[in-house]
N, CA, C and O atoms as CSV, one atom per row, in Angstrom:
chain,resi,resn,atom,element,x,y,z
A,1,MET,N,N,106.678,107.333,96.510
A,1,MET,CA,C,105.884,107.959,97.616
A,1,MET,C,C,104.232,108.065,97.059
A,1,MET,O,O,103.818,108.663,96.066
A,2,ARG,N,N,103.480,107.279,98.049
A,2,ARG,CA,C,101.984,106.870,98.035
A,2,ARG,C,C,101.154,107.664,98.819
A,2,ARG,O,O,101.443,107.918,99.988
A,3,VAL,N,N,100.071,108.108,98.235
A,3,VAL,CA,C,98.928,108.575,99.276
A,3,VAL,C,C,97.762,107.778,98.799
A,3,VAL,O,O,97.569,107.454,97.627
A,4,LEU,N,N,96.994,107.488,99.832
A,4,LEU,CA,C,95.063,107.210,99.760
A,4,LEU,C,C,94.650,108.310,100.088
A,4,LEU,O,O,95.117,108.829,101.102
A,5,VAL,N,N,93.777,108.895,99.416
A,5,VAL,CA,C,93.285,109.774,100.133
A,5,VAL,C,C,91.814,109.596,99.459
A,5,VAL,O,O,91.501,109.193,98.339
A,6,GLN,N,N,90.732,110.213,100.973
A,6,GLN,CA,C,89.563,110.009,101.340
A,6,GLN,C,C,88.779,110.948,101.444
A,6,GLN,O,O,88.732,111.469,102.558
A,7,ARG,N,N,88.188,111.319,100.724
A,7,ARG,CA,C,87.142,112.676,101.093
A,7,ARG,C,C,86.147,112.106,102.026
A,7,ARG,O,O,85.706,110.984,101.775
A,8,VAL,N,N,85.747,112.734,103.053
A,8,VAL,CA,C,85.555,112.554,104.257
A,8,VAL,C,C,84.396,113.332,104.803
A,8,VAL,O,O,84.565,114.521,104.532
A,9,ASN,N,N,83.081,113.089,105.588
A,9,ASN,CA,C,82.747,113.703,106.473
A,9,ASN,C,C,82.960,114.154,107.892
A,9,ASN,O,O,82.553,115.191,108.414
A,10,GLU,N,N,83.704,113.137,108.442
A,10,GLU,CA,C,84.636,113.220,109.244
A,10,GLU,C,C,85.565,112.195,109.461
A,10,GLU,O,O,85.322,111.152,108.854
A,11,ALA,N,N,86.518,112.215,110.133
A,11,ALA,CA,C,87.239,111.378,109.953
A,11,ALA,C,C,88.522,111.371,111.764
A,11,ALA,O,O,88.291,112.361,112.458
A,12,SER,N,N,89.375,110.640,112.218
A,12,SER,CA,C,89.715,110.819,113.932
A,12,SER,C,C,90.716,109.203,113.630
A,12,SER,O,O,90.624,108.174,112.960
A,13,VAL,N,N,91.891,110.018,114.881
A,13,VAL,CA,C,92.889,108.668,114.755
A,13,VAL,C,C,93.068,108.706,116.404
A,13,VAL,O,O,93.492,109.673,117.037
A,14,GLU,N,N,92.713,107.626,116.869
A,14,GLU,CA,C,92.606,107.103,118.326
A,14,GLU,C,C,93.783,106.478,118.506
A,14,GLU,O,O,94.183,105.767,117.585
A,15,ILE,N,N,94.654,106.618,119.828
A,15,ILE,CA,C,95.943,106.209,120.131
A,15,ILE,C,C,95.667,105.700,121.393
A,15,ILE,O,O,94.843,106.410,121.968
A,16,ASP,N,N,96.116,104.537,122.191
A,16,ASP,CA,C,95.626,104.396,123.714
A,16,ASP,C,C,94.533,104.545,124.021
A,16,ASP,O,O,94.474,105.062,125.137
A,17,ASN,N,N,93.158,104.265,123.397
A,17,ASN,CA,C,91.921,104.803,123.594
A,17,ASN,C,C,91.530,106.337,124.017
A,17,ASN,O,O,90.753,106.621,124.929
A,18,GLN,N,N,92.081,107.084,123.346
A,18,GLN,CA,C,92.205,108.502,123.260
A,18,GLN,C,C,92.388,109.099,121.819
A,18,GLN,O,O,93.174,108.902,120.892
A,19,ILE,N,N,91.325,109.904,122.045
A,19,ILE,CA,C,91.344,110.521,120.513
A,19,ILE,C,C,92.364,111.601,120.151
A,19,ILE,O,O,92.156,112.605,120.832
A,20,LYS,N,N,93.489,111.752,119.234
A,20,LYS,CA,C,94.792,112.108,119.010
A,20,LYS,C,C,94.249,113.507,118.061
A,20,LYS,O,O,94.252,114.728,118.220
A,21,SER,N,N,93.883,112.728,117.206
A,21,SER,CA,C,93.230,114.300,116.238
A,21,SER,C,C,91.944,113.671,115.198
A,21,SER,O,O,91.870,112.549,114.697
A,22,SER,N,N,90.952,114.871,115.081
A,22,SER,CA,C,90.078,114.328,114.436
A,22,SER,C,C,89.683,115.591,113.454
A,22,SER,O,O,90.231,116.680,113.621
A,23,ILE,N,N,88.856,115.418,112.584
A,23,ILE,CA,C,88.672,116.550,111.616
A,23,ILE,C,C,87.484,116.362,111.421
A,23,ILE,O,O,87.008,115.322,111.876
A,24,HIS,N,N,86.662,117.241,110.729
A,24,HIS,CA,C,85.087,117.188,110.098
A,24,HIS,C,C,85.568,117.365,108.384
A,24,HIS,O,O,86.661,117.169,107.853
A,25,THR,N,N,84.223,117.828,107.795
A,25,THR,CA,C,84.576,117.827,106.046
A,25,THR,C,C,86.064,118.063,105.624
A,25,THR,O,O,86.766,119.009,105.983
A,26,GLY,N,N,86.361,117.199,104.931
A,26,GLY,CA,C,88.015,117.197,104.218
A,26,GLY,C,C,88.790,115.823,103.526
A,26,GLY,O,O,88.480,115.080,102.594
A,27,LEU,N,N,89.885,115.871,104.409
A,27,LEU,CA,C,90.435,114.671,103.397
A,27,LEU,C,C,91.316,113.919,104.617
A,27,LEU,O,O,91.986,114.389,105.536
A,28,LEU,N,N,91.083,112.862,104.305
A,28,LEU,CA,C,91.961,111.684,105.534
A,28,LEU,C,C,93.023,111.058,104.145
A,28,LEU,O,O,92.556,110.545,103.128
A,29,VAL,N,N,94.464,111.250,104.410
A,29,VAL,CA,C,95.496,111.180,103.710
A,29,VAL,C,C,96.055,110.387,104.369
A,29,VAL,O,O,96.489,110.802,105.444
A,30,LEU,N,N,96.324,108.639,103.944
A,30,LEU,CA,C,97.366,107.604,104.168
A,30,LEU,C,C,98.395,107.875,103.649
A,30,LEU,O,O,98.257,108.430,102.558
A,31,VAL,N,N,99.598,107.684,104.039
A,31,VAL,CA,C,100.734,108.162,103.605
A,31,VAL,C,C,101.825,106.829,103.682
A,31,VAL,O,O,101.954,106.253,104.762
A,32,GLY,N,N,102.485,106.441,102.655
A,32,GLY,CA,C,103.123,105.390,102.573
A,32,GLY,C,C,104.607,105.649,101.540
A,32,GLY,O,O,104.673,105.889,100.335
A,33,ILE,N,N,105.693,105.488,102.560
A,33,ILE,CA,C,107.234,106.510,102.260
A,33,ILE,C,C,107.961,105.265,102.144
A,33,ILE,O,O,107.776,104.279,102.858
A,34,GLU,N,N,108.937,105.384,101.049
A,34,GLU,CA,C,109.651,103.904,100.531
A,34,GLU,C,C,111.063,104.647,100.580
A,34,GLU,O,O,111.357,105.836,100.703
A,35,GLU,N,N,111.915,103.342,100.417
A,35,GLU,CA,C,113.534,104.099,100.511
A,35,GLU,C,C,113.878,105.093,99.175
A,35,GLU,O,O,114.787,105.839,99.538
A,36,ALA,N,N,113.594,105.318,98.115
A,36,ALA,CA,C,114.009,105.925,97.038
A,36,ALA,C,C,113.155,107.257,97.170
A,36,ALA,O,O,113.460,108.053,96.282
A,37,ASP,N,N,112.186,107.713,98.015
A,37,ASP,CA,C,111.456,109.216,97.978
A,37,ASP,C,C,112.316,110.211,98.852
A,37,ASP,O,O,113.060,110.130,99.830
A,38,SER,N,N,111.826,111.217,97.982
A,38,SER,CA,C,112.822,112.422,98.375
A,38,SER,C,C,111.979,113.452,98.825
A,38,SER,O,O,110.940,113.014,99.320
A,39,THR,N,N,112.059,114.425,98.819
A,39,THR,CA,C,111.423,115.762,99.334
A,39,THR,C,C,110.732,115.857,97.958
A,39,THR,O,O,109.514,115.920,97.785
A,40,GLU,N,N,111.360,115.858,97.331
A,40,GLU,CA,C,110.564,116.563,95.813
A,40,GLU,C,C,109.422,115.934,95.654
A,40,GLU,O,O,108.483,116.572,95.177
A,41,ASP,N,N,109.172,113.954,96.171
A,41,ASP,CA,C,108.370,113.056,96.094
A,41,ASP,C,C,107.059,113.733,96.702
A,41,ASP,O,O,105.902,113.651,96.289
A,42,SER,N,N,107.639,114.522,97.956
A,42,SER,CA,C,107.005,114.903,99.160
A,42,SER,C,C,105.825,116.077,98.696
A,42,SER,O,O,104.603,116.157,98.817
A,43,ASP,N,N,107.091,117.087,97.992
A,43,ASP,CA,C,106.391,117.838,97.567
A,43,ASP,C,C,105.552,118.190,96.520
A,43,ASP,O,O,104.849,119.191,96.659
A,44,TRP,N,N,105.501,117.527,95.473
A,44,TRP,CA,C,104.772,116.926,94.567
A,44,TRP,C,C,103.371,116.342,94.950
A,44,TRP,O,O,102.286,116.665,94.467
A,45,LEU,N,N,103.582,115.569,95.757
A,45,LEU,CA,C,102.170,114.688,96.285
A,45,LEU,C,C,101.506,115.821,97.520
A,45,LEU,O,O,100.381,115.616,97.975
A,46,ALA,N,N,102.149,116.728,97.868
A,46,ALA,CA,C,101.144,117.724,98.845
A,46,ALA,C,C,100.455,118.830,98.001
A,46,ALA,O,O,99.415,119.435,98.262
A,47,GLY,N,N,101.223,118.946,97.001
A,47,GLY,CA,C,100.297,119.682,95.657
A,47,GLY,C,C,99.416,119.214,95.339
A,47,GLY,O,O,98.366,119.847,95.451
A,48,LYS,N,N,99.400,117.780,94.746
A,48,LYS,CA,C,98.559,117.516,94.411
A,48,LYS,C,C,97.054,117.229,95.402
A,48,LYS,O,O,95.959,117.623,95.000
A,49,VAL,N,N,97.186,116.675,96.396
A,49,VAL,CA,C,96.386,116.473,97.547
A,49,VAL,C,C,95.695,117.815,97.890
A,49,VAL,O,O,94.483,118.023,97.857
A,50,VAL,N,N,96.549,118.580,98.185
A,50,VAL,CA,C,95.705,120.070,98.148
A,50,VAL,C,C,94.918,120.641,97.345
A,50,VAL,O,O,94.042,121.448,97.657
A,51,GLY,N,N,95.264,120.143,95.936
A,51,GLY,CA,C,94.661,120.505,94.865
A,51,GLY,C,C,93.377,119.923,93.874
A,51,GLY,O,O,92.565,120.414,93.089
A,52,LEU,N,N,93.654,118.814,94.318
A,52,LEU,CA,C,92.435,117.776,93.778
A,52,LEU,C,C,91.198,118.355,94.257
A,52,LEU,O,O,90.891,118.722,95.391
A,53,ARG,N,N,90.512,118.364,93.110
A,53,ARG,CA,C,89.114,118.828,93.035
A,53,ARG,C,C,88.042,117.781,93.139
A,53,ARG,O,O,87.298,117.418,92.228
A,54,ILE,N,N,88.061,117.471,94.025
A,54,ILE,CA,C,87.095,116.225,94.458
A,54,ILE,C,C,85.812,116.531,95.357
A,54,ILE,O,O,85.084,115.771,95.995
A,55,PHE,N,N,85.794,117.946,95.178
A,55,PHE,CA,C,84.426,118.148,96.118
A,55,PHE,C,C,83.089,118.807,95.129
A,55,PHE,O,O,83.389,119.217,94.008
A,56,ASP,N,N,82.066,118.864,95.449
A,56,ASP,CA,C,81.283,119.526,94.404
A,56,ASP,C,C,80.963,120.484,94.818
A,56,ASP,O,O,80.672,120.771,95.979
A,57,ASP,N,N,80.986,121.387,93.474
A,57,ASP,CA,C,80.375,122.738,93.258
A,57,ASP,C,C,78.991,122.539,93.277
A,57,ASP,O,O,78.348,121.492,93.355
A,58,GLN,N,N,78.555,123.953,93.177
A,58,GLN,CA,C,76.942,124.053,93.105
A,58,GLN,C,C,76.214,123.223,92.375
A,58,GLN,O,O,75.107,122.817,92.729
A,59,ASN,N,N,76.922,122.838,91.049
A,59,ASN,CA,C,76.022,121.968,90.183
A,59,ASN,C,C,76.053,120.256,90.302
A,59,ASN,O,O,75.675,119.331,89.583
A,60,GLY,N,N,76.792,120.393,91.764
A,60,GLY,CA,C,76.803,118.411,91.883
A,60,GLY,C,C,78.169,118.053,91.082
A,60,GLY,O,O,78.594,116.908,91.244
A,61,VAL,N,N,78.766,118.771,90.385
A,61,VAL,CA,C,80.189,118.230,89.979
A,61,VAL,C,C,81.506,118.317,90.891
A,61,VAL,O,O,81.645,119.184,91.753
A,62,MET,N,N,82.310,117.479,90.653
A,62,MET,CA,C,83.564,117.630,91.568
A,62,MET,C,C,84.281,118.243,90.687
A,62,MET,O,O,84.690,117.822,89.605
A,63,ASN,N,N,84.480,119.663,91.379
A,63,ASN,CA,C,85.405,120.653,90.903
A,63,ASN,C,C,85.870,122.000,91.811
A,63,ASN,O,O,86.166,123.103,91.351
A,64,ARG,N,N,85.850,121.620,93.147
A,64,ARG,CA,C,86.352,122.027,94.224
A,64,ARG,C,C,87.548,121.428,94.940
A,64,ARG,O,O,87.834,120.244,94.759
A,65,SER,N,N,88.262,122.215,95.755
A,65,SER,CA,C,89.384,121.691,96.156
A,65,SER,C,C,89.012,121.912,97.582
A,65,SER,O,O,88.225,122.774,97.974
A,66,VAL,N,N,89.872,120.754,98.577
A,66,VAL,CA,C,89.671,121.081,100.323
A,66,VAL,C,C,89.944,122.321,100.286
A,66,VAL,O,O,88.981,122.824,100.863
A,67,THR,N,N,90.984,123.569,99.828
A,67,THR,CA,C,90.844,124.950,100.191
A,67,THR,C,C,89.755,125.811,99.637
A,67,THR,O,O,89.433,126.784,100.319
A,68,ASP,N,N,88.991,125.553,98.229
A,68,ASP,CA,C,88.244,125.778,97.923
A,68,ASP,C,C,87.042,125.753,99.002
A,68,ASP,O,O,86.420,126.812,99.085
A,69,ILE,N,N,86.639,124.728,99.815
A,69,ILE,CA,C,85.676,124.234,100.642
A,69,ILE,C,C,85.989,124.889,102.387
A,69,ILE,O,O,85.160,125.046,103.283
A,70,ASP,N,N,87.384,125.146,102.404
A,70,ASP,CA,C,87.802,126.061,103.668
A,70,ASP,C,C,87.862,124.544,104.383
A,70,ASP,O,O,87.451,124.637,105.540
A,71,GLY,N,N,88.227,123.265,104.056
A,71,GLY,CA,C,87.908,122.030,104.606
A,71,GLY,C,C,89.396,121.308,105.549
A,71,GLY,O,O,90.375,122.053,105.509
A,72,GLU,N,N,89.517,120.503,106.029
A,72,GLU,CA,C,90.162,120.164,107.003
A,72,GLU,C,C,91.033,118.939,106.760
A,72,GLU,O,O,90.241,118.036,106.490
A,73,ILE,N,N,92.126,118.525,106.728
A,73,ILE,CA,C,93.076,117.225,106.438
A,73,ILE,C,C,93.698,116.442,107.392
A,73,ILE,O,O,94.425,117.090,108.145
A,74,LEU,N,N,93.649,115.384,107.576
A,74,LEU,CA,C,94.199,114.605,108.788
A,74,LEU,C,C,95.492,113.768,107.864
A,74,LEU,O,O,95.155,113.558,106.699
A,75,ILE,N,N,96.448,113.433,108.114
A,75,ILE,CA,C,97.395,112.569,107.543
A,75,ILE,C,C,98.136,111.464,108.558
A,75,ILE,O,O,98.507,111.574,109.726
A,76,VAL,N,N,98.195,110.332,107.590
A,76,VAL,CA,C,98.459,109.106,108.701
A,76,VAL,C,C,99.370,108.533,108.167
A,76,VAL,O,O,99.301,108.418,106.943
A,77,SER,N,N,100.631,107.930,108.934
A,77,SER,CA,C,101.626,107.135,108.075
A,77,SER,C,C,100.820,106.091,107.799
A,77,SER,O,O,99.719,105.858,108.300
A,78,GLN,N,N,101.599,105.262,106.714
A,78,GLN,CA,C,100.909,103.787,106.591
A,78,GLN,C,C,101.681,103.011,105.563
A,78,GLN,O,O,101.287,102.768,104.422
A,79,PHE,N,N,102.981,102.602,106.168
A,79,PHE,CA,C,103.904,102.007,105.753
A,79,PHE,C,C,103.235,100.538,104.866
A,79,PHE,O,O,103.976,99.842,104.170
A,80,THR,N,N,102.172,100.325,104.989
A,80,THR,CA,C,101.382,98.915,104.172
A,80,THR,C,C,101.120,99.428,103.021
A,80,THR,O,O,101.113,98.620,102.092
A,81,LEU,N,N,100.877,100.635,102.745
A,81,LEU,CA,C,100.751,101.241,101.112
A,81,LEU,C,C,101.877,100.780,100.589
A,81,LEU,O,O,101.584,100.733,99.394
A,82,HIS,N,N,102.797,100.468,100.668
A,82,HIS,CA,C,103.921,99.655,100.140
A,82,HIS,C,C,104.299,98.213,100.016
A,82,HIS,O,O,105.382,97.824,99.579
A,83,ALA,N,N,103.303,97.434,100.441
A,83,ALA,CA,C,102.918,96.011,100.655
A,83,ALA,C,C,103.335,95.335,99.330
A,83,ALA,O,O,102.755,95.800,98.349
A,84,MET,N,N,104.059,94.515,99.129
A,84,MET,CA,C,104.160,93.606,97.896
A,84,MET,C,C,103.299,92.214,98.073
A,84,MET,O,O,103.260,91.678,99.180
A,85,THR,N,N,102.809,91.812,97.270
A,85,THR,CA,C,101.803,90.845,97.543
A,85,THR,C,C,102.103,90.127,96.430
A,85,THR,O,O,101.022,89.729,95.997
A,86,LYS,N,N,102.933,89.767,95.772
A,86,LYS,CA,C,103.279,88.938,94.373
A,86,LYS,C,C,103.335,87.583,94.542
A,86,LYS,O,O,103.106,86.682,93.735
A,87,LYS,N,N,103.703,87.544,95.816
A,87,LYS,CA,C,104.403,85.954,96.269
A,87,LYS,C,C,103.353,85.571,97.633
A,87,LYS,O,O,103.103,86.360,98.544
A,88,GLY,N,N,102.930,84.451,97.539
A,88,GLY,CA,C,102.423,83.768,98.667
A,88,GLY,C,C,100.974,84.763,99.108
A,88,GLY,O,O,100.359,85.332,98.206
A,89,ASN,N,N,100.611,84.868,100.295
A,89,ASN,CA,C,99.533,85.576,101.252
A,89,ASN,C,C,99.887,86.069,102.306
A,89,ASN,O,O,99.115,86.213,103.254
A,90,ARG,N,N,101.514,86.522,102.324
A,90,ARG,CA,C,101.912,87.268,103.499
A,90,ARG,C,C,102.521,88.322,103.054
A,90,ARG,O,O,103.666,88.091,102.665
A,91,PRO,N,N,102.157,89.432,102.968
A,91,PRO,CA,C,102.647,90.857,102.269
A,91,PRO,C,C,104.428,91.156,102.831
A,91,PRO,O,O,104.952,91.034,103.938
A,92,SER,N,N,104.951,91.568,101.540
A,92,SER,CA,C,106.500,91.880,102.185
A,92,SER,C,C,106.361,93.715,102.168
A,92,SER,O,O,105.847,94.551,101.424
A,93,TYR,N,N,106.975,93.720,103.172
A,93,TYR,CA,C,106.794,95.202,103.563
A,93,TYR,C,C,108.663,95.871,103.344
A,93,TYR,O,O,109.238,96.866,103.786
A,94,ILE,N,N,109.124,94.658,102.403
A,94,ILE,CA,C,111.006,95.402,102.107
A,94,ILE,C,C,110.659,97.096,101.500
A,94,ILE,O,O,111.166,98.061,102.073
A,95,ARG,N,N,109.920,97.231,100.525
A,95,ARG,CA,C,110.080,98.383,100.146
A,95,ARG,C,C,109.763,99.775,100.830
A,95,ARG,O,O,110.242,100.839,100.438
A,96,ALA,N,N,108.994,99.654,101.779
A,96,ALA,CA,C,109.018,100.555,103.149
A,96,ALA,C,C,110.222,101.373,103.587
A,96,ALA,O,O,111.254,100.884,104.048
A,97,ALA,N,N,110.032,102.430,103.432
A,97,ALA,CA,C,111.397,103.054,104.066
A,97,ALA,C,C,111.343,102.670,105.581
A,97,ALA,O,O,110.307,102.375,106.177
A,98,LYS,N,N,112.931,102.727,106.266
A,98,LYS,CA,C,112.987,102.633,107.519
A,98,LYS,C,C,112.830,104.218,108.137
A,98,LYS,O,O,112.887,105.235,107.445
A,99,HIS,N,N,112.636,104.175,109.482
A,99,HIS,CA,C,111.904,105.367,110.396
A,99,HIS,C,C,113.262,106.317,109.807
A,99,HIS,O,O,112.890,107.021,108.869
A,100,GLU,N,N,114.126,106.421,110.002
A,100,GLU,CA,C,115.555,107.133,109.452
A,100,GLU,C,C,115.311,107.951,108.188
A,100,GLU,O,O,115.896,109.019,108.006
A,101,ILE,N,N,114.621,107.546,107.497
A,101,ILE,CA,C,114.268,108.232,106.144
A,101,ILE,C,C,112.705,108.451,106.045
A,101,ILE,O,O,112.197,109.304,105.317
A,102,ALA,N,N,111.901,107.462,106.974
A,102,ALA,CA,C,110.529,107.976,106.585
A,102,ALA,C,C,109.939,109.056,107.598
A,102,ALA,O,O,108.954,109.740,107.320
A,103,ILE,N,N,110.515,109.128,108.587
A,103,ILE,CA,C,109.824,110.442,109.740
A,103,ILE,C,C,110.056,111.178,108.981
A,103,ILE,O,O,109.015,111.487,108.401
A,104,PRO,N,N,111.302,111.943,108.422
A,104,PRO,CA,C,111.716,112.894,108.314
A,104,PRO,C,C,110.916,113.216,106.780
A,104,PRO,O,O,110.373,114.290,106.523
A,105,LEU,N,N,110.972,112.165,105.950
A,105,LEU,CA,C,109.818,112.578,105.201
A,105,LEU,C,C,108.516,113.098,105.360
A,105,LEU,O,O,108.096,114.189,104.975
A,106,TYR,N,N,107.807,112.029,106.087
A,106,TYR,CA,C,106.527,112.346,106.570
A,106,TYR,C,C,106.154,113.542,107.578
A,106,TYR,O,O,105.031,114.024,107.725
A,107,GLU,N,N,107.232,113.885,108.182
A,107,GLU,CA,C,107.016,115.176,108.683
A,107,GLU,C,C,107.029,116.628,107.682
A,107,GLU,O,O,106.143,117.453,107.905
A,108,HIS,N,N,107.837,116.856,106.811
A,108,HIS,CA,C,108.175,117.185,105.776
A,108,HIS,C,C,106.716,117.402,104.824
A,108,HIS,O,O,106.201,118.485,104.546
A,109,PHE,N,N,106.254,116.094,104.444
A,109,PHE,CA,C,105.032,116.215,103.996
A,109,PHE,C,C,103.446,116.922,104.445
A,109,PHE,O,O,102.532,117.526,103.884
A,110,CYS,N,N,103.806,116.393,105.884
A,110,CYS,CA,C,102.664,117.425,106.590
A,110,CYS,C,C,102.884,118.882,106.643
A,110,CYS,O,O,102.012,119.747,106.721
A,111,GLN,N,N,104.189,119.044,106.589
A,111,GLN,CA,C,104.690,120.446,106.720
A,111,GLN,C,C,104.078,121.454,105.269
A,111,GLN,O,O,103.474,122.518,105.139
A,112,SER,N,N,104.637,120.419,104.371
A,112,SER,CA,C,104.268,120.933,102.942
A,112,SER,C,C,102.682,121.084,102.862
A,112,SER,O,O,102.009,121.949,102.302
A,113,VAL,N,N,102.365,120.149,103.482
A,113,VAL,CA,C,100.413,120.354,103.187
A,113,VAL,C,C,99.797,121.698,103.974
A,113,VAL,O,O,98.878,122.494,103.779
A,114,SER,N,N,101.096,121.431,105.224
A,114,SER,CA,C,100.242,122.759,106.134
A,114,SER,C,C,100.546,123.978,105.554
A,114,SER,O,O,99.712,124.866,105.729
A,115,GLU,N,N,101.592,124.256,104.869
A,115,GLU,CA,C,101.739,125.703,104.254
A,115,GLU,C,C,100.515,126.378,103.182
A,115,GLU,O,O,100.083,127.509,102.961
A,116,LYS,N,N,100.207,124.818,102.608
A,116,LYS,CA,C,98.799,125.094,101.403
A,116,LYS,C,C,97.536,125.343,101.840
A,116,LYS,O,O,96.788,125.869,101.016
A,117,LEU,N,N,96.953,125.022,103.289
A,117,LEU,CA,C,96.108,124.730,104.019
A,117,LEU,C,C,95.992,126.117,105.311
A,117,LEU,O,O,96.790,126.438,106.191
A,118,VAL,N,N,94.673,126.675,104.934
A,118,VAL,CA,C,94.405,127.784,105.726
A,118,VAL,C,C,94.054,127.252,107.207
A,118,VAL,O,O,94.448,127.841,108.214
A,119,ASN,N,N,93.185,125.946,107.239
A,119,ASN,CA,C,93.178,125.042,108.254
A,119,ASN,C,C,94.472,124.271,108.736
A,119,ASN,O,O,95.214,123.726,107.919
A,120,GLN,N,N,94.788,124.239,110.538
A,120,GLN,CA,C,95.835,123.383,110.961
A,120,GLN,C,C,95.577,122.000,109.922
A,120,GLN,O,O,94.456,121.602,109.606
A,121,VAL,N,N,96.967,121.331,109.446
A,121,VAL,CA,C,96.776,119.750,109.235
A,121,VAL,C,C,96.466,118.853,110.728
A,121,VAL,O,O,96.762,119.382,111.800
A,122,GLN,N,N,95.971,117.740,110.696
A,122,GLN,CA,C,96.082,117.260,111.953
A,122,GLN,C,C,96.467,116.059,111.703
A,122,GLN,O,O,96.135,115.675,110.581
A,123,THR,N,N,97.144,115.189,112.436
A,123,THR,CA,C,98.421,114.129,112.351
A,123,THR,C,C,98.049,112.789,112.967
A,123,THR,O,O,97.273,112.864,113.920
A,124,GLY,N,N,98.372,111.832,112.679
A,124,GLY,CA,C,98.491,110.400,113.584
A,124,GLY,C,C,99.890,110.561,114.249
A,124,GLY,O,O,100.576,111.573,114.111
A,125,THR,N,N,100.234,109.522,114.950
A,125,THR,CA,C,101.576,109.436,115.385
A,125,THR,C,C,102.688,108.189,114.754
A,125,THR,O,O,102.392,106.994,114.778
A,126,PHE,N,N,103.694,108.599,114.329
A,126,PHE,CA,C,104.537,107.605,113.089
A,126,PHE,C,C,104.586,106.711,113.989
A,126,PHE,O,O,104.765,106.988,115.175
A,127,ALA,N,N,104.395,105.238,113.436
A,127,ALA,CA,C,104.429,103.754,113.896
A,127,ALA,C,C,104.029,103.727,115.333
A,127,ALA,O,O,104.803,103.155,116.100
A,128,ALA,N,N,102.967,104.244,115.803
A,128,ALA,CA,C,101.926,104.248,116.840
A,128,ALA,C,C,101.078,103.093,116.232
A,128,ALA,O,O,101.102,102.679,115.072
A,129,ASP,N,N,100.476,102.754,117.069
A,129,ASP,CA,C,99.197,101.433,116.821
A,129,ASP,C,C,97.958,102.564,116.908
A,129,ASP,O,O,97.521,102.996,117.974
A,130,MET,N,N,97.603,102.855,115.927
A,130,MET,CA,C,96.758,103.929,115.805
A,130,MET,C,C,94.756,103.065,115.124
A,130,MET,O,O,94.603,102.006,114.517
A,131,LYS,N,N,93.956,103.793,115.452
A,131,LYS,CA,C,92.690,103.279,115.549
A,131,LYS,C,C,92.406,104.360,114.615
A,131,LYS,O,O,92.408,105.515,115.039
A,132,VAL,N,N,92.101,104.052,113.082
A,132,VAL,CA,C,91.657,105.169,112.135
A,132,VAL,C,C,90.259,105.257,112.128
A,132,VAL,O,O,89.923,104.092,111.916
A,133,ALA,N,N,89.013,106.074,112.255
A,133,ALA,CA,C,87.697,106.088,112.005
A,133,ALA,C,C,87.907,106.858,110.850
A,133,ALA,O,O,88.988,107.365,110.550
A,134,LEU,N,N,86.337,106.984,109.875
A,134,LEU,CA,C,86.175,107.500,109.378
A,134,LEU,C,C,85.081,107.490,108.301
A,134,LEU,O,O,84.978,106.477,107.609
A,135,VAL,N,N,84.080,108.749,108.054
A,135,VAL,CA,C,82.932,108.528,107.386
A,135,VAL,C,C,83.433,109.076,105.872
A,135,VAL,O,O,83.920,110.187,105.662
A,136,ASN,N,N,83.196,108.032,104.877
A,136,ASN,CA,C,84.160,108.264,103.517
A,136,ASN,C,C,82.789,108.900,102.568
A,136,ASN,O,O,81.880,108.113,102.307
A,137,ASN,N,N,82.706,110.263,102.107
A,137,ASN,CA,C,81.769,111.081,101.656
A,137,ASN,C,C,81.465,110.375,99.812
A,137,ASN,O,O,82.228,111.060,99.132
A,138,GLY,N,N,81.150,109.953,99.405
A,138,GLY,CA,C,80.982,109.413,98.383
A,138,GLY,C,C,79.927,107.787,97.924
A,138,GLY,O,O,78.773,107.497,97.609
A,139,PRO,N,N,81.250,107.121,98.162
A,139,PRO,CA,C,82.738,107.203,98.692
A,139,PRO,C,C,83.411,107.922,97.474
A,139,PRO,O,O,82.971,108.012,96.328
A,140,VAL,N,N,84.692,108.461,98.036
A,140,VAL,CA,C,85.634,108.954,96.635
A,140,VAL,C,C,86.740,108.684,97.268
A,140,VAL,O,O,87.093,109.426,98.185
A,141,THR,N,N,87.462,107.629,96.920
A,141,THR,CA,C,88.728,107.163,97.194
A,141,THR,C,C,89.780,107.363,96.035
A,141,THR,O,O,89.417,107.038,94.905
A,142,ILE,N,N,91.059,107.872,96.212
A,142,ILE,CA,C,91.932,108.926,95.443
A,142,ILE,C,C,93.849,107.715,95.460
A,142,ILE,O,O,94.644,107.907,96.380
A,143,TRP,N,N,94.078,106.959,94.655
A,143,TRP,CA,C,95.221,106.539,94.660
A,143,TRP,C,C,96.200,107.418,94.211
A,143,TRP,O,O,95.950,107.771,93.059
A,144,LEU,N,N,97.589,108.093,94.828
A,144,LEU,CA,C,98.636,108.844,94.056
A,144,LEU,C,C,99.568,108.224,94.637
A,144,LEU,O,O,99.576,107.805,95.795
A,145,ASP,N,N,100.790,108.117,93.440
A,145,ASP,CA,C,102.008,107.452,93.559
A,145,ASP,C,C,102.783,108.785,92.631
A,145,ASP,O,O,102.543,109.153,91.481
A,146,SER,N,N,104.013,109.436,93.858
A,146,SER,CA,C,104.736,110.122,92.958
A,146,SER,C,C,106.036,109.603,91.920
A,146,SER,O,O,106.857,110.309,91.335
A,147,LYS,N,N,105.918,108.352,91.923
A,147,LYS,CA,C,106.364,107.207,91.066
A,147,LYS,C,C,105.977,107.560,89.467
A,147,LYS,O,O,106.652,107.564,88.437
A,148,ASN,N,N,104.496,107.867,89.769
A,148,ASN,CA,C,103.805,107.564,88.596
A,148,ASN,C,C,103.184,108.924,88.177
A,148,ASN,O,O,101.961,109.043,88.101
A,149,LYS,N,N,104.092,110.023,87.885
A,149,LYS,CA,C,103.782,111.126,87.894
A,149,LYS,C,C,103.432,112.296,86.583
A,149,LYS,O,O,102.975,113.438,86.537
A,150,GLU,N,N,104.029,111.092,85.401
A,150,GLU,CA,C,103.416,111.130,84.172
A,150,GLU,C,C,102.463,110.190,83.344
A,150,GLU,O,O,102.076,110.532,82.227
């Protein structure tokens, strides 16, 4: 399971010309799920995301988490995080999980993050054609993969 975490001043998801979800200061989290992923991967990543100390403290040092700043989180499914690009120029998504595996793990991840956060977690819609807008603060962008825990 992979996530791309972006520290944002604001972010939103639009579906069919309607804003589905939006947040202010916090994290935009893009989530990619592969066939080999489990709830253990999901729980580990949820803990890492919520605990990431990437917000500035009073000294301007990245030392505070999203919970420390009472921030918000927007989670969006993103199967393209598992794109394989070694051959040719057309990415292959063969490692991305099918809906039967991905949807329950995506929902589990959202629930796991939600349990660790005071504010309600906002989400996109799995497999929808979404327009994601954001103002990246920093920019700060962190890549996490549950297969690289050590």
